C-alpha positions as CSV (number, residue, x, y, z in Angstrom):
1,M,-0.3,0.0,0.2
2,I,2.6,2.5,0.9
3,G,4.7,2.0,-2.8
4,Y,0.4,3.3,-4.2
5,L,0.6,6.1,-1.8
6,G,3.7,7.1,-2.9
7,L,3.7,6.5,-6.3
8,F,0.0,8.2,-6.2
9,S,1.7,11.8,-4.3
10,A,4.5,11.6,-6.8
11,A,1.7,12.0,-9.9
12,F,0.4,14.2,-8.4
13,I,3.0,16.9,-7.6
14,A,4.5,16.2,-10.5
15,A,1.9,17.1,-12.3
16,T,1.6,21.0,-10.8
17,F,4.4,22.9,-11.3
18,L,6.5,21.3,-8.1
19,P,9.2,19.5,-9.5
20,M,9.3,16.1,-9.2
21,Q,9.4,12.9,-11.1
22,S,6.8,10.1,-11.3
23,E,7.9,8.1,-13.9
24,A,11.0,7.0,-12.0
25,L,9.2,5.3,-9.1
26,L,6.6,3.8,-11.6
27,V,9.2,1.7,-13.5
28,A,11.2,1.1,-10.3
29,L,7.7,-0.4,-8.8
30,M,7.1,-2.3,-12.0
31,L,10.4,-3.8,-11.5
32,N,10.0,-4.5,-7.9
33,D,7.4,-7.1,-9.0
34,Q,5.1,-6.7,-5.9
35,H,2.6,-5.1,-7.0
36,S,-0.5,-5.0,-9.8
37,L,0.7,-3.3,-13.4
38,M,-3.0,-2.0,-13.8
39,V,-3.4,-0.8,-10.3
40,L,0.4,0.8,-10.8
41,L,-1.2,2.9,-14.0
42,T,-5.0,3.8,-12.8
43,V,-2.6,4.4,-9.2
44,A,-0.4,7.0,-11.6
45,T,-2.9,8.4,-13.9
46,A,-5.1,9.2,-11.1
47,G,-2.4,11.2,-9.0
48,N,-1.1,13.0,-12.4
49,V,-4.8,13.9,-13.5
50,L,-5.8,14.9,-10.0
51,G,-2.5,17.3,-10.5
52,S,-3.3,19.1,-13.4
53,V,-6.9,19.5,-12.2
54,V,-5.1,21.7,-9.2
55,N,-3.3,24.0,-12.1
56,W,-6.8,24.0,-13.9
57,V,-8.6,25.4,-10.6
58,L,-5.2,27.4,-10.1
59,G,-5.7,28.8,-14.0
60,R,-9.4,29.8,-12.9
61,A,-8.9,31.6,-9.9
62,A,-6.2,33.6,-11.8
63,L,-8.1,35.9,-13.8
64,Q,-8.8,37.9,-10.5
65,F,-5.4,38.9,-9.7
66,K,-4.6,39.8,-13.8
67,Q,-4.1,43.7,-12.9
68,K,-2.2,43.1,-9.9
69,R,1.6,44.4,-10.9
70,W,2.9,40.8,-10.2
71,F,0.7,39.1,-12.2
72,P,3.1,36.8,-14.6
73,A,1.2,37.6,-17.6
74,N,0.3,40.9,-19.1
75,D,-3.1,41.3,-21.6
76,A,-0.9,40.9,-24.7
77,Q,0.8,37.3,-23.3
78,L,-2.5,36.6,-22.5
79,D,-4.2,36.8,-25.6
80,R,-1.8,35.6,-27.7
81,A,-2.3,31.9,-25.5
82,E,-5.5,32.3,-26.0
83,I,-5.1,32.8,-29.3
84,W,-3.2,29.9,-29.6
85,Y,-5.2,27.9,-27.5
86,R,-8.0,28.8,-29.6
87,R,-6.6,27.4,-33.2
88,Y,-5.4,23.7,-31.2
89,G,-8.3,23.5,-29.2
90,R,-8.9,21.3,-26.1
91,W,-6.9,18.3,-27.9
92,S,-3.3,20.5,-27.0
93,L,-4.5,18.6,-24.1
94,L,-3.5,15.6,-24.9
95,A,0.4,16.5,-24.9
96,S,-0.1,17.7,-20.8
97,W,2.6,15.2,-20.2
98,L,4.8,16.7,-21.2
99,P,7.4,18.8,-18.8
100,I,7.2,21.9,-18.2
101,V,4.8,23.0,-21.1
102,G,1.9,20.1,-20.2
103,D,1.7,22.6,-16.8
104,A,1.5,26.0,-18.7
105,L,-1.2,24.1,-21.2
106,T,-3.8,23.0,-17.6
107,I,-3.2,26.3,-16.1
108,M,-3.8,27.8,-19.6
109,A,-6.8,25.6,-19.7
110,G,-8.5,27.2,-16.6
111,V,-7.6,30.5,-17.0
112,L,-10.0,29.5,-20.9
113,R,-12.4,28.6,-18.9
114,E,-11.9,25.0,-20.2
115,P,-15.5,23.0,-18.9
116,L,-13.6,20.3,-16.7
117,W,-15.2,17.4,-17.7
118,S,-13.8,17.6,-21.5
119,F,-10.2,18.9,-19.4
120,V,-10.8,15.5,-17.2
121,A,-11.6,13.3,-19.8
122,I,-8.5,14.8,-22.3
123,V,-5.8,15.1,-19.6
124,T,-6.9,11.7,-18.1
125,I,-6.7,10.4,-22.2
126,G,-2.9,11.8,-22.8
127,K,-1.4,10.9,-19.0
128,G,-2.7,7.2,-19.2
129,A,-1.1,6.7,-22.4
130,R,2.2,8.3,-21.3
131,Y,2.1,5.7,-18.3
132,V,1.1,2.7,-20.8
133,A,3.5,3.8,-23.4
134,L,6.1,4.0,-20.3
135,A,5.6,0.3,-18.8
136,M,5.1,-1.3,-22.4
137,I,9.1,0.0,-23.3
138,T,9.9,-1.2,-19.5
139,L,8.9,-4.6,-20.2
140,A,10.2,-4.8,-24.0
141,W,13.1,-4.1,-22.4
142,F,12.7,-6.2,-19.0
143,P,10.4,-9.0,-19.6
144,S,10.2,-10.7,-16.6
145,G,9.6,-8.0,-14.6
146,Q,13.1,-8.0,-12.8
147,A,16.1,-5.8,-13.3
């Protein structure tokens, strides 16, 4: 149970703007061969998606502060981000698993009022696919589950 909780926590934190890496822990737990692969993938995806929801909420709340001097983006930057997001649309959230870019995408989705249901669905697909791909690569390199 500790392994699952640690993976959930690492995946959650990794999805926020705080530095963390959940992929290494997922691989380590897979190679340990004491945990269900399906549960590991589900836990990692759930933690990562919930961390992205935190970014979305921060984005939703951020606009109330946009006139403050300390706000990290001016009107022109927000307009450019909105044009970019509107051009590529909500499907750009499939790339939410990417380092740095993914955090910005999830925050911008909140700023631009992407509905939570579509946000969660698309982010889950993108982040889940990343973990599945990592698991497949790991299993291809270490078919017995042991390094």
